[in-house]
Residue frames as a rotation matrix with the C-alpha (Angstrom) as fourth column:
UNK 1
0.141 0.952 -0.271 16.99
0.977 -0.178 -0.118 -1.50
-0.161 -0.248 -0.955 3.01
UNK 2
0.885 0.104 -0.455 18.41
0.087 -0.995 -0.057 2.01
-0.458 0.011 -0.889 3.28
UNK 3
-0.045 -0.962 0.268 21.46
0.500 0.211 0.840 1.08
-0.865 0.172 0.471 1.21
UNK 4
0.060 -0.063 -0.996 22.65
-0.709 -0.705 0.002 3.04
-0.703 0.706 -0.086 -1.81
UNK 5
0.675 0.348 0.651 21.57
0.096 0.833 -0.545 0.70
-0.732 0.431 0.528 -4.62
UNK 6
0.918 -0.362 -0.162 24.17
-0.260 -0.243 -0.935 2.23
0.299 0.900 -0.317 -6.97
UNK 7
0.200 -0.873 0.445 27.08
-0.939 -0.041 0.342 1.25
-0.281 -0.486 -0.828 -4.69
UNK 8
0.047 -0.222 -0.974 28.85
-0.670 0.716 -0.196 -1.78
0.741 0.662 -0.115 -6.26
UNK 9
-0.916 -0.398 0.046 29.41
-0.286 0.569 -0.771 -3.32
0.281 -0.719 -0.635 -2.81
UNK 10
-0.368 0.874 0.318 25.70
-0.642 0.009 -0.767 -3.15
-0.673 -0.486 0.557 -2.06
UNK 11
0.386 0.494 -0.779 24.92
-0.917 0.300 -0.263 -4.75
0.104 0.816 0.569 -5.41
UNK 12
-0.377 -0.627 -0.682 27.46
-0.500 0.757 -0.419 -7.55
0.779 0.183 -0.599 -4.79
UNK 13
-0.937 0.030 0.349 26.16
-0.314 0.365 -0.876 -8.27
-0.154 -0.930 -0.333 -1.30
UNK 14
-0.009 1.000 0.022 22.52
-0.772 0.007 -0.635 -8.30
-0.635 -0.023 0.772 -2.40
UNK 15
0.295 0.063 -0.953 23.43
-0.848 0.477 -0.231 -10.52
0.440 0.877 0.195 -5.36
UNK 16
-0.728 -0.628 -0.274 25.31
-0.405 0.717 -0.568 -12.91
0.553 -0.303 -0.776 -3.08
UNK 17
-0.711 0.536 0.455 22.33
-0.408 0.212 -0.888 -13.21
-0.572 -0.817 0.068 -0.76
UNK 18
0.318 0.859 -0.400 19.90
-0.852 0.074 -0.518 -13.72
-0.416 0.506 0.756 -3.64
UNK 19
-0.004 -0.407 -0.914 22.21
-0.741 0.615 -0.270 -16.32
0.671 0.676 -0.304 -5.23
UNK 20
-0.937 -0.314 0.155 22.49
-0.326 0.619 -0.715 -18.15
0.129 -0.720 -0.682 -1.91
UNK 21
-0.262 0.929 0.260 18.70
-0.612 0.048 -0.789 -18.11
-0.746 -0.366 0.556 -1.62
UNK 22
0.398 0.394 -0.829 18.34
-0.914 0.251 -0.319 -19.49
0.082 0.884 0.460 -5.14
UNK 23
-0.466 -0.651 -0.600 20.83
-0.543 0.745 -0.388 -22.27
0.699 0.145 -0.700 -4.43
UNK 24
-0.905 0.143 0.399 19.05
-0.313 0.409 -0.857 -23.20
-0.286 -0.901 -0.325 -1.21
UNK 25
-0.006 1.000 -0.022 15.58
-0.711 -0.020 -0.703 -23.16
-0.703 0.012 0.711 -2.73
UNK 26
0.154 -0.011 -0.988 16.79
-0.888 0.436 -0.144 -25.51
0.432 0.900 0.057 -5.48
UNK 27
-0.595 -0.497 -0.632 17.79
-0.200 0.853 -0.482 -28.11
0.779 -0.161 -0.607 -2.91
UNK 28
-0.873 0.301 -0.383 15.30
0.470 0.314 -0.825 -27.59
-0.128 -0.900 -0.416 -0.07
UNK 29
0.104 0.969 0.224 11.70
0.906 -0.185 0.380 -26.61
0.410 0.163 -0.897 0.45
UNK 30
-0.179 -0.119 0.977 11.23
0.059 -0.992 -0.111 -22.89
0.982 0.038 0.184 0.99
UNK 31
0.705 0.585 0.400 9.54
-0.350 -0.203 0.914 -23.42
0.616 -0.785 0.062 4.37
UNK 32
0.828 -0.422 -0.370 12.55
0.561 0.651 0.512 -25.37
0.025 -0.631 0.775 5.67
UNK 33
-0.103 -0.880 0.464 15.05
0.687 -0.400 -0.607 -22.60
0.719 0.256 0.646 4.87
UNK 34
0.579 0.207 -0.789 15.86
0.769 -0.460 0.444 -20.53
-0.271 -0.863 -0.425 7.92
UNK 35
0.958 -0.248 0.143 17.31
-0.190 -0.925 -0.330 -17.04
0.214 0.289 -0.933 7.79
UNK 36
0.432 -0.839 0.331 20.41
-0.546 0.049 0.836 -18.41
-0.718 -0.542 -0.437 9.56
UNK 37
0.253 -0.296 0.921 20.84
0.596 0.798 0.093 -20.93
-0.762 0.525 0.378 6.70
UNK 38
0.808 0.139 0.573 20.62
0.562 -0.473 -0.678 -18.13
0.177 0.870 -0.460 4.17
UNK 39
0.839 -0.537 0.082 23.15
-0.532 -0.780 0.330 -16.01
-0.114 -0.321 -0.940 6.06
UNK 40
0.213 -0.785 0.582 25.60
-0.188 0.552 0.813 -18.92
-0.959 -0.282 -0.030 6.23
UNK 41
0.342 -0.029 0.939 25.14
0.792 0.547 -0.272 -19.83
-0.505 0.837 0.211 2.54
UNK 42
0.906 0.033 0.423 25.68
0.288 -0.779 -0.557 -16.22
0.311 0.626 -0.715 1.47
UNK 43
0.030 -0.959 -0.280 28.79
0.946 0.117 -0.302 -15.90
0.323 -0.256 0.911 3.63
UNK 44
-0.222 -0.034 0.974 27.67
-0.052 -0.998 -0.047 -12.64
0.974 -0.061 0.220 5.19
UNK 45
-0.978 -0.106 -0.180 27.23
0.179 0.017 -0.984 -11.58
0.108 -0.994 0.003 8.78
UNK 46
-0.255 0.940 -0.227 23.83
0.960 0.217 -0.179 -11.41
-0.119 -0.263 -0.957 10.41
UNK 47
0.041 0.254 -0.966 23.93
0.295 -0.927 -0.231 -7.61
-0.955 -0.276 -0.113 10.65
UNK 48
-0.830 -0.363 -0.423 25.00
-0.295 -0.357 0.886 -7.37
-0.473 0.860 0.189 6.99
UNK 49
-0.748 0.626 0.221 22.06
0.639 0.588 0.496 -9.53
0.180 0.513 -0.839 5.96
UNK 50
0.114 0.881 -0.459 19.63
0.945 -0.239 -0.223 -7.30
-0.306 -0.408 -0.860 7.87
UNK 51
-0.399 -0.275 -0.874 21.17
0.006 -0.955 0.298 -4.16
-0.917 0.114 0.383 6.38
UNK 52
-0.931 -0.058 -0.360 20.01
-0.355 -0.079 0.932 -5.44
-0.082 0.995 0.053 2.99
UNK 53
-0.394 0.818 -0.418 16.86
-0.064 0.429 0.901 -7.47
0.917 0.382 -0.117 3.71
UNK 54
-0.129 0.462 0.877 14.26
-0.954 -0.301 0.018 -7.51
0.272 -0.834 0.479 6.48
UNK 55
0.189 0.339 0.922 13.59
-0.586 0.792 -0.171 -11.25
-0.788 -0.508 0.348 6.19
UNK 56
-0.688 -0.315 0.654 13.78
0.207 0.778 0.593 -14.39
-0.696 0.543 -0.470 4.11
UNK 57
0.269 0.886 0.378 10.48
0.763 0.043 -0.645 -13.30
-0.588 0.462 -0.664 2.52
UNK 58
0.650 -0.102 -0.753 12.11
-0.308 -0.941 -0.138 -10.04
-0.695 0.322 -0.643 1.37
UNK 59
-0.516 -0.856 -0.036 14.84
-0.465 0.245 0.851 -12.09
-0.719 0.456 -0.524 -0.34
UNK 60
-0.369 0.493 0.788 12.14
0.673 0.727 -0.140 -14.19
-0.642 0.478 -0.600 -2.05
UNK 61
0.696 0.683 -0.220 10.51
0.380 -0.611 -0.694 -11.02
-0.609 0.399 -0.685 -3.38
UNK 62
0.253 -0.698 -0.670 13.88
-0.666 -0.628 0.402 -9.72
-0.701 0.345 -0.624 -4.63
UNK 63
-0.682 -0.539 0.495 14.67
-0.082 0.729 0.680 -13.05
-0.727 0.423 -0.541 -6.30
UNK 64
-0.277 0.678 0.681 11.29
0.875 0.470 -0.113 -13.11
-0.396 0.565 -0.724 -8.05
UNK 65
-0.113 0.202 -0.973 11.29
0.026 -0.978 -0.206 -9.40
-0.993 -0.049 0.105 -8.87
UNK 66
-0.860 -0.203 -0.468 11.79
-0.427 -0.216 0.878 -9.93
-0.279 0.955 0.099 -12.65
UNK 67
-0.763 0.646 0.017 8.82
0.597 0.695 0.401 -12.33
0.248 0.316 -0.916 -12.75
UNK 68
-0.085 0.766 -0.637 6.63
0.830 -0.299 -0.471 -10.00
-0.552 -0.568 -0.611 -10.70
UNK 69
-0.399 -0.113 -0.910 7.56
-0.195 -0.959 0.204 -6.95
-0.896 0.259 0.361 -12.79
UNK 70
-0.987 0.077 -0.145 6.68
-0.122 0.241 0.963 -8.80
0.109 0.968 -0.228 -15.99
UNK 71
-0.465 0.866 -0.182 3.33
0.874 0.482 0.059 -9.82
0.138 -0.132 -0.982 -14.48
UNK 72
-0.113 0.394 -0.912 2.66
0.478 -0.783 -0.398 -6.25
-0.871 -0.481 -0.100 -13.32
UNK 73
-0.710 -0.192 -0.677 3.40
-0.434 -0.638 0.636 -4.91
-0.554 0.746 0.369 -16.79
UNK 74
-0.905 0.424 -0.026 1.16
0.268 0.617 0.740 -7.61
0.329 0.663 -0.672 -18.28
UNK 75
-0.279 0.838 -0.469 -1.67
0.913 0.080 -0.401 -6.68
-0.298 -0.540 -0.787 -15.90
UNK 76
-0.022 0.201 -0.979 -1.40
0.068 -0.977 -0.202 -3.13
-0.997 -0.071 0.008 -17.16
UNK 77
0.836 0.335 0.435 -1.23
0.405 0.158 -0.901 -4.14
-0.371 0.929 -0.003 -20.83
UNK 78
0.721 -0.625 -0.299 2.36
-0.659 -0.752 -0.020 -2.87
-0.212 0.211 -0.954 -21.00
UNK 79
-0.273 -0.797 0.539 4.11
-0.415 0.603 0.681 -6.16
-0.868 -0.038 -0.496 -21.73
UNK 80
-0.153 0.175 -0.973 4.34
-0.970 0.160 0.181 -8.00
0.187 0.971 0.146 -25.01
UNK 81
0.885 0.466 0.000 3.26
-0.464 0.881 0.095 -11.61
0.044 -0.084 0.995 -25.51
UNK 82
0.418 -0.817 -0.398 6.92
0.057 0.461 -0.886 -12.41
0.907 0.347 0.239 -26.19
UNK 83
-0.447 -0.582 0.679 8.02
-0.614 -0.352 -0.706 -11.00
0.651 -0.733 -0.200 -22.81
UNK 84
0.190 0.613 0.767 5.28
-0.966 0.255 0.035 -12.81
-0.174 -0.748 0.641 -20.92
UNK 85
0.912 0.131 -0.388 5.90
-0.258 0.920 -0.295 -16.06
0.319 0.369 0.873 -22.80
UNK 86
0.018 -0.984 -0.175 9.65
-0.115 0.172 -0.978 -15.89
0.993 0.038 -0.110 -22.02
UNK 87
-0.444 -0.113 0.889 8.90
-0.861 -0.221 -0.458 -15.33
0.249 -0.969 0.001 -18.33
UNK 88
0.571 0.742 0.352 6.44
-0.797 0.604 0.020 -18.25
-0.198 -0.292 0.936 -18.33
UNK 89
0.676 -0.408 -0.614 8.97
-0.122 0.759 -0.639 -20.51
0.727 0.507 0.464 -20.03
UNK 90
-0.424 -0.859 0.285 11.47
-0.409 -0.099 -0.907 -19.67
0.808 -0.502 -0.310 -17.30
UNK 91
-0.176 0.445 0.878 8.92
-0.975 0.042 -0.217 -20.38
-0.134 -0.895 0.427 -14.55
UNK 92
0.819 0.523 -0.238 7.98
-0.562 0.815 -0.142 -23.66
0.120 0.250 0.961 -16.24
UNK 93
0.231 -0.832 -0.504 11.62
-0.128 0.488 -0.864 -24.76
0.964 0.264 0.007 -16.38
UNK 94
-0.797 -0.545 0.262 11.86
-0.268 -0.070 -0.961 -24.09
0.542 -0.836 -0.090 -12.64
UNK 95
0.080 0.989 0.128 8.37
-0.568 -0.060 0.821 -25.35
0.819 -0.138 0.557 -11.76
UNK 96
0.150 -0.055 -0.987 9.62
0.508 0.861 0.029 -27.97
0.848 -0.506 0.157 -9.31
UNK 97
-0.594 -0.389 -0.705 10.88
0.804 -0.266 -0.532 -25.38
0.019 -0.882 0.470 -6.89
UNK 98
-0.884 0.302 0.356 8.50
-0.198 -0.933 0.302 -22.61
0.423 0.196 0.884 -8.04
UNK 99
-0.135 0.920 -0.367 5.37
0.291 0.391 0.873 -24.53
0.947 0.011 -0.321 -7.02
UNK 100
0.109 0.230 -0.967 5.78
0.982 0.127 0.141 -24.06
0.155 -0.965 -0.212 -3.24
UNK 101
-0.827 -0.474 -0.301 6.88
0.514 -0.855 -0.068 -20.45
-0.226 -0.211 0.951 -3.71
UNK 102
-0.787 0.583 0.200 3.56
-0.258 -0.606 0.753 -19.56
0.560 0.541 0.627 -5.31
UNK 103
0.112 0.838 -0.534 1.49
0.349 0.470 0.811 -21.23
0.930 -0.277 -0.240 -2.57
UNK 104
0.265 0.071 -0.962 0.72
0.941 0.197 0.274 -20.59
0.209 -0.978 -0.015 1.10
UNK 105
0.587 -0.076 -0.806 2.27
0.466 -0.783 0.412 -17.71
-0.663 -0.617 -0.424 2.99
UNK 106
-0.533 -0.841 -0.088 4.97
0.345 -0.312 0.885 -17.15
-0.772 0.442 0.457 0.37
UNK 107
-0.543 0.403 0.736 2.34
0.811 0.025 0.584 -17.00
0.217 0.915 -0.341 -2.39
UNK 108
0.580 0.769 -0.269 0.28
0.814 -0.555 0.169 -14.50
-0.020 -0.317 -0.948 -0.41
UNK 109
0.180 -0.619 -0.764 3.36
0.285 -0.711 0.643 -12.30
-0.941 -0.334 0.049 -0.10
UNK 110
-0.792 -0.439 0.425 3.96
0.493 -0.049 0.869 -12.53
-0.360 0.897 0.255 -3.85
UNK 111
-0.049 0.875 0.482 0.35
0.948 -0.111 0.299 -11.56
0.315 0.472 -0.824 -4.48
UNK 112
0.670 0.259 -0.696 0.60
0.565 -0.786 0.251 -8.50
-0.482 -0.561 -0.673 -2.21
UNK 113
-0.265 -0.865 -0.427 3.86
0.197 -0.482 0.854 -7.43
-0.944 0.142 0.298 -3.87
UNK 114
-0.698 0.066 0.713 2.42
0.715 0.113 0.690 -7.90
-0.035 0.991 -0.126 -7.35
UNK 115
0.412 0.906 0.097 -0.63
0.897 -0.422 0.131 -5.80
0.160 0.033 -0.987 -6.46
UNK 116
0.478 -0.316 -0.820 1.68
0.332 -0.799 0.501 -3.09
-0.813 -0.511 -0.278 -5.07
UNK 117
-0.652 -0.747 0.128 3.73
0.360 -0.156 0.920 -3.09
-0.668 0.646 0.371 -8.29
UNK 118
-0.290 0.647 0.705 0.54
0.918 -0.021 0.397 -2.68
0.272 0.762 -0.588 -10.33
UNK 119
0.698 0.590 -0.405 -0.58
0.698 -0.687 0.203 0.22
-0.158 -0.424 -0.892 -8.14
UNK 120
0.010 -0.792 -0.611 2.85
0.302 -0.580 0.756 1.90
-0.953 -0.192 0.233 -8.37
UNK 121
-0.808 -0.370 0.458 2.77
0.506 -0.039 0.862 1.75
-0.300 0.928 0.219 -12.15
UNK 122
-0.022 0.890 0.455 -0.81
0.913 -0.167 0.372 3.04
0.407 0.424 -0.809 -12.31
UNK 123
-0.913 -0.362 0.185 0.01
0.228 -0.833 -0.503 5.86
0.337 -0.417 0.844 -9.92
UNK 124
-0.040 0.946 0.322 -3.41
-0.520 -0.295 0.802 5.36
0.853 -0.135 0.504 -8.36
UNK 125
-0.901 -0.306 -0.307 -4.18
0.096 0.549 -0.830 4.46
0.423 -0.778 -0.465 -4.79
UNK 126
-0.288 0.876 0.387 -7.94
-0.923 -0.362 0.133 4.78
0.256 -0.319 0.913 -4.38
UNK 127
-0.192 0.320 0.928 -10.00
-0.571 0.732 -0.370 1.97
-0.798 -0.601 0.042 -2.89
UNK 128
0.829 0.555 0.064 -11.27
-0.263 0.489 -0.832 0.81
-0.493 0.673 0.551 -6.29
UNK 129
0.471 -0.739 -0.482 -7.75
-0.738 -0.032 -0.674 0.96
0.483 0.673 -0.560 -7.77
UNK 130
-0.473 -0.633 0.613 -6.40
-0.869 0.451 -0.204 -1.18
-0.147 -0.629 -0.763 -4.91
UNK 131
0.196 0.649 0.735 -9.25
-0.388 0.739 -0.550 -3.66
-0.900 -0.177 0.398 -5.36
UNK 132
0.924 0.150 -0.351 -8.60
-0.376 0.204 -0.904 -3.90
-0.064 0.967 0.245 -9.11
UNK 133
0.058 -0.982 -0.177 -4.84
-0.885 0.032 -0.465 -4.32
0.463 0.184 -0.867 -8.59
UNK 134
-0.450 -0.170 0.877 -5.45
-0.717 0.654 -0.240 -7.07
-0.533 -0.737 -0.416 -6.04
UNK 135
0.580 0.733 0.355 -7.90
-0.303 0.598 -0.742 -8.79
-0.757 0.323 0.569 -8.40
UNK 136
0.746 -0.368 -0.554 -5.44
-0.581 0.044 -0.812 -8.66
0.324 0.929 -0.181 -11.29
UNK 137
-0.323 -0.912 0.251 -2.62
-0.920 0.240 -0.311 -10.00
0.224 -0.332 -0.916 -9.08
UNK 138
-0.198 0.329 0.923 -4.84
-0.550 0.743 -0.382 -12.79
-0.812 -0.583 0.034 -7.74
UNK 139
0.832 0.548 -0.089 -6.02
-0.354 0.399 -0.846 -13.73
-0.428 0.735 0.526 -11.24
UNK 140
0.444 -0.735 -0.513 -2.51
-0.733 0.032 -0.680 -13.87
0.516 0.678 -0.524 -12.65
UNK 141
-0.529 -0.726 0.439 -0.99
-0.845 0.408 -0.345 -15.82
0.072 -0.554 -0.830 -9.78
UNK 142
0.157 0.648 0.745 -3.93
-0.505 0.701 -0.503 -18.23
-0.849 -0.297 0.438 -9.73
UNK 143
0.894 0.126 -0.430 -3.33
-0.447 0.321 -0.835 -18.96
0.033 0.939 0.343 -13.41
UNK 144
-0.006 -0.981 -0.196 0.38
-0.803 0.122 -0.583 -19.52
0.596 0.153 -0.788 -12.73
UNK 145
-0.411 -0.114 0.904 -0.35
-0.806 0.509 -0.302 -21.76
-0.426 -0.853 -0.301 -9.72
UNK 146
0.552 0.720 0.421 -2.81
-0.391 0.669 -0.632 -23.92
-0.737 0.184 0.650 -11.64
UNK 147
0.799 -0.270 -0.538 -0.52
-0.530 0.108 -0.841 -24.09
0.285 0.957 -0.057 -14.65
UNK 148
-0.222 -0.974 -0.041 2.68
-0.823 0.209 -0.529 -25.10
0.523 -0.084 -0.848 -12.84
UNK 149
-0.325 0.185 0.928 0.71
-0.697 0.616 -0.367 -27.64
-0.639 -0.766 -0.071 -10.77
UNK 150
-0.996 -0.084 -0.044 -0.44
-0.089 0.667 0.740 -29.26
-0.033 0.741 -0.671 -14.02
UNK 151
-0.396 0.917 0.043 -4.13
0.335 0.188 -0.923 -28.64
-0.855 -0.351 -0.382 -13.30
UNK 152
0.776 0.579 -0.252 -4.52
0.006 -0.407 -0.914 -26.63
-0.631 0.707 -0.319 -16.51
UNK 153
-0.149 -0.913 0.379 -1.92
0.523 0.253 0.814 -27.81
-0.839 0.319 0.440 -19.01
UNK 154
0.925 0.289 0.246 -1.14
0.352 -0.409 -0.842 -25.51
-0.143 0.865 -0.481 -21.91
UNK 155
0.034 -0.956 0.292 1.95
0.960 -0.051 -0.276 -24.13
0.279 0.289 0.916 -23.61
UNK 156
-0.385 -0.268 -0.883 3.34
0.635 -0.772 -0.043 -20.77
-0.670 -0.577 0.467 -22.45
UNK 157
-0.992 -0.003 0.124 2.31
0.100 -0.610 0.786 -19.25
0.074 0.792 0.606 -25.79
UNK 158
-0.235 0.972 -0.008 -1.34
0.471 0.121 0.874 -20.01
0.851 0.201 -0.486 -24.95
UNK 159
0.212 0.288 -0.934 -1.12
0.977 -0.082 0.196 -18.78
-0.020 -0.954 -0.299 -21.37
UNK 160
-0.744 -0.640 -0.193 0.65
0.638 -0.766 0.081 -15.48
-0.200 -0.063 0.978 -22.18
UNK 161
-0.668 0.511 0.541 -2.41
0.047 -0.697 0.716 -13.78
0.742 0.504 0.441 -23.78
UNK 162
0.360 0.820 -0.445 -4.52
0.552 0.197 0.810 -14.78
0.752 -0.537 -0.382 -20.78
UNK 163
-0.123 -0.499 -0.858 -2.01
0.961 -0.275 0.022 -13.11
-0.246 -0.822 0.513 -18.47
UNK 164
-0.956 -0.239 0.173 -2.25
0.286 -0.894 0.346 -9.99
0.072 0.380 0.922 -20.61
UNK 165
-0.255 0.948 0.191 -6.06
0.352 -0.093 0.931 -10.16
0.901 0.305 -0.310 -20.50
UNK 166
-0.022 0.201 -0.979 -5.91
1.000 -0.002 -0.023 -9.30
-0.007 -0.980 -0.201 -16.79
UNK 167
-0.949 -0.315 -0.001 -5.45
0.314 -0.946 0.083 -5.71
-0.027 0.079 0.997 -17.97
UNK 168
-0.370 0.892 0.259 -9.23
0.142 -0.221 0.965 -5.70
0.918 0.394 -0.045 -18.50
UNK 169
0.206 0.409 -0.889 -9.67
0.927 0.211 0.311 -5.92
0.314 -0.888 -0.335 -14.73
UNK 170
-0.352 -0.458 -0.816 -7.97
0.715 -0.694 0.081 -2.53
-0.604 -0.555 0.572 -14.48
UNK 171
-0.637 -0.004 0.771 -9.47
0.707 -0.402 0.582 -0.88
0.307 0.916 0.258 -17.56
UNK 172
0.220 0.866 0.450 -12.41
0.511 -0.495 0.703 0.84
0.831 0.076 -0.551 -15.87
UNK 173
0.647 -0.017 -0.762 -10.62
0.747 -0.184 0.638 1.91
-0.151 -0.983 -0.107 -12.69
UNK 174
0.804 -0.360 0.473 -8.98
-0.115 -0.875 -0.470 5.33
0.583 0.323 -0.746 -12.46
């Protein structure tokens, strides 16, 4: 949390916790993973865990940061179709464990984080800007949810331009 991100020890510890989370989420449902399980799997002490992350949800956000950053860039029209397609291909390959992460409480947290990333990149924080960022985040994550659930089958190459089209939701907002 207040750690020096450039310190190699901090990077190693955070990576160990994120790797432990990834290993756990591949074998168990997200909702059944307790923070104590994550601490044990990472091989760190409880206080060490809390020096780096506030909660299991914070680890989820860190683990999905590359996906969320790609989506934020897409929402702003700053990502290429190739980048978005590559991210979608990765999510599709992991769809079995990704599905529950994009739903319920975890999905709501992802949506809030994605909207915050969009706002950070826009450097705007007015009411209309927040509303537009939240709309873009909701639109993108709804598309991902429907897609990985199989409700709207299409190849990643067809979905990528639709993810980029969310930039239109932000076009008129300062």
